N, C-alpha and C positions, 0 to 999 in steps of 0.2 A: 504494500500500499504506500502511496505517495503521502509523505508528511507536508505539513504547511510550508516549511523551508523549500522543499522542492518545487511545489506547486508557485511559489512567490519567484523562485528563479527563472521557471519556464515563462511566467507571465513578464518577468522583466525582459526578458530576452526577447520575446516577441514585440512588446513595445520598443524595445532599443531598435531592433532589425527594422520596424516600419518607420520610426523616427529618422534611421540613417537613410532609408529609401527617399522619403519625403524631401529632406535635406539635399541628397545628391540630385533629386530630379528639379528641386529649385536653382541650385548652382549651375545646373546644365542650361536650364532657361535664361538665366541671367546672361551666362557667358556666349551661348551659339545662338539665341535667339536674334534674328536680324528682320529686315524690311520685307515689305509686301512689294512685288513687282507693281508697276503702275495702276493707279486708282485703285487699289486694294481696298476694301472698305472693312477691314478689321482683321482678316484671316493672317496668321504668321507664318512666314516660309522660313524653314530651319536652315542654317547654314552660318559659319562664321564671315562675317563681313568686315573686310578691311577696306577703310575709306581710301580710295587712290588719291595721292596728291601728284599733281601735274607737273613731274620733273622729266622734262624731255630731254634726255641726252646726259653727258656728264660735266655739264657745264659749270657746276659748283654754284658760284655765285655770279658768274656771267649773265648779263641780260641776254634774254632770247627775242630773237625779232618776232613781232606779233603778226599773225596772220588772221585775216579777217574770217569770220564764220562763212561766209559766202564763198570764199575762197576754198575752204575746208570741203564746203559741200559740193563744190565744183571738181574737186578731186577725191570726192567720196568713193569707198570701196563697198558695193553691196555685199558681196560674199563676208567680208568682216563684220558688217552691220547684221547679216543674219547670225552670225556667231554672237553677238553682241545681245542678241534677242533672246538667246538662251537664259540670259538672267531674267527674262521678262514671262517666258512661256510658263512658268509655274502657274502664273494667275492670270495670264492672258491668250486668247486664241485668234487665229488669223481669219477663221472662217466668217464670212457674212452673218450676223445675227447670234453669233456663239458666244455669249457671254458667260463668264465665269467668276472668280474672285474680283477680277476686275473686267471692265467692257471689251467687246472685241476690239482688235486693233484694224479690222478691215478698213481700209480707205480712211484712215484717221488724219492722214496729212490734207489740210483743207476743211476739214469738218468742223461743224459747229460744236463747240464745248458743251459737254454734258446733254448730247442729243442722241444718245444710243436708246432705242427703244427697249424697255424691259429691264433696264438696269437703274438700281437705286443710288443716285450720286449724292454725296455730302452737301450741305448746304454751302459751303465754300465753292464747290464747283459750279452750282448751278446758279450761283450769284455772279461768277467770273464773266460770262458773255464773251462774245468774240468767236474767234476760230482758232482751230490749231494750225496755224500757218508755220513755216520753218524757223522762223526766230522765236514765235512764241513756243514751240516745240523743245528748241534749243534751251530757252530758259527755264522751262518746267522740268526737263531732264537735268539741268544743273542742280536744281534744288527746289524740289516738289513742295516743301515747306514754305520756303521762302516767295515761291511765286504765287501760292494760294494758300495764307495761313490758315489753320483750321481745317484744313482738308484731312481725310483719315488716312490717306496713303502714307505709309511708314518707310517707304523706301528712299534712302539719303541722297540717292542722285549719282549722276555718270561725271566724275571730276575732270575726264580727259576730254577735251574738244573734239578729238578725232573719233572717240567712240560716239559721242553724240552725234556727230555729222554722218557717220557710217550707219548708225541705226537709224536715222532720219531717212537717209537714202534708201535703206532696206524697206522701211516701212511704206514710203512713197511708191514702191513697187506692187504694194498689196492692196488691191482695190480695184473694182470695176470691170468691164468687159474682158473676157479671155483670160480671168485670173485661173491658173493652175497651181492649187496649194503645193502638190507634189513636186512641181518645177520650182515654186517660191523656196521650198526648203531643201531642195537639192543642192549640195555643195556645188556640184559643176556648173550650174546653171547661174549665171551672174546675177540676174534679176529679171529673168524673163517673165516675169508677173507683172503686175501694172505699174504704172508711172503715169505722170499727168499726160494727157492725150498728145497734144500737139508737140512744141518743140522742147519739152521740159524732159522728156526722157534721160537725156544725158545727164541731168542732175545726180542720179543716182551712181553712176558710173564712176570708175575712177578718175577720170579727168573730163567731168562732164562740161567741156567747153565746146559743146555742139551745138549746131543750130537744132533746135527742137523739130518735133514732130514735123511741122509743116516744113522747114527747111531742110529736112533731112531725107527727102524723099529719094525715090529708087535711082541707083547709080545706073543701071542699065538703060533706064526710062530718061536719064538725063539729057539724051540726045534727041528728044522728041518735044521740042519747046511748044510747038503749036498744036499739038493735037487735042484741042480744047472742044472739039464739037461734042463728043459724048459726054466729056467731064463737065462741060456748060451744062448741058441738059441735066447731069446729076445734080449739081450745084442749084440750079433751079428748082430740082424737085425737093432739095433739100429745105429743111425748116429752120431759120434762124434762132427763133424762140427755143425750140428743142435742143438745137446746138449750143445754146448758152450753158444749157444745163450739163451737157457733155465736156464742155470746157472746163468745169469745175475739176475735172481730172487733171488739167494743165495747169491751172493757175497758181498752184504751189511754186512752180519754177519758172512760169512766163507771165509776162506783163502785156498788157494790151496798150499801154502809153506808148506814144512815139519816142523811140530813143531811151526809153528806161528798160534796160536789161536785168534780169535776175539771175539764177542759175542757168537758165537757157536765154536765148535771145528774145528781144522783144517782137511782138507776134503783130503789131500794127502795120497794116499794109503787106503782110506775108504772102497773100493770094497775088500773082502777077510779078513777085519780087525775085531779083537774081539770087540764087542760093549761095549762102555765106557772105552776105552783104550787110548784114544788120552792123550798124556803126557802133565800134566801141567793144565788141564782142569778139572773143578768142575763140575761133573754131578749130575742130580737130583736122588732121591731115586730110581724112576721108572726105569731110565735108567741103574742104577746101578745094579737094581735086574733083568735085562732082560737077561743077558748072552747071549752066542752063537756068532756067527759071521755074519758079514754083506755080505751075498750072494746076488747074482742077484735078486733071488725071493723074498727075504726077504726086500731088497730095494724096490722092486717094490711095494710089499703090502704096506710098510710104507708110501712111497711116494703118495699112494693114499687117504689114509686118516689117517693121523699120530695119531689124537687124538682117532679114534676108535680103530685103531691098539694097541695102547699102553695107556689105560685110566690112567690119573694121569700125563702124561707127561706135562712140562710145555710149551712144543712148542705150539705156536698158528698157524703155518702154517697149512690153511685147507687141503691142498694137490693138486697134479696135477691130473686132472680128464682124461686127454688124455693118452690114453695107449702110444702112440708115443712118447710123451713129456718125459715121464718117461723111455721109453727104451733109448731115445736120450741122457738123461742126466747121465744114468747110465753108458752108452757106453762111455761118455764123460769123467766122473770119473775114469773109468777103465783105462784110458790112463796115470792116475797118480798113481807112486809106489812110496813106500817109499824107 
């Protein structure tokens, strides 16, 4: 028979083991609990986060030449951005409408803030307003808490400018017509998934100094400047109002104001403009060597599959598969003349 002392010892051992387990669990949470990926509303992702400081190179105290974020975006690497997204995918999906701990990242670039259906945003984000443009995303990813104080996302941010530029470039390829998620996530495909439609595709690629959609039309078709009859008919059949909506895929990287370049060249007057002639914009060698004019037919061919039309182009936009979308966006661009 157990005496009282034996029972007391057994009880004490059980209580001690339980206390040790609880203290160990608490210590592990304190040490290894880190941020939620973007827009997370409270769910904790496990892992040990070390805040990266931005020390590029071994310069010690030497001053580093500042590079503008626009230049970083122009030289962004979509494949590297895909790898950076691994930090986000515990809480975010790329499929349209697929919310998780955070809202879907499908077509996030250029999207209105706090606008994903079915996702419960914090008051800080619903009251923020505006759109997720390139600079807005840059500032948000640098420090979510500083950008929108009071938001529930605990992710501390991406300290490296290049990481933010690469990630935004990758996200710009996800969303819209022709998106293939298997291609988007495949390491071999540079960003064959979606990017702003017309001249912006180059934005996400490693040296996106290319003339966007409009200006990057087909190399082979380059030598047929005036074949505008069938194309003109297509443009006439296009709906500029519907084309304005399609253009939302492009506006993250392209401006319509005359002479105002973004990540891609301005598109004011692009219909009928000579290739690679937007003033003040640095085009790729492939674009520079294309020659010819951006007529309707050529724009249509280029927007269908930019990379097949002009091999070597740095534009990562995969193209608009729907003929109606191409006709509509060309009709819309045709309303802007220099």
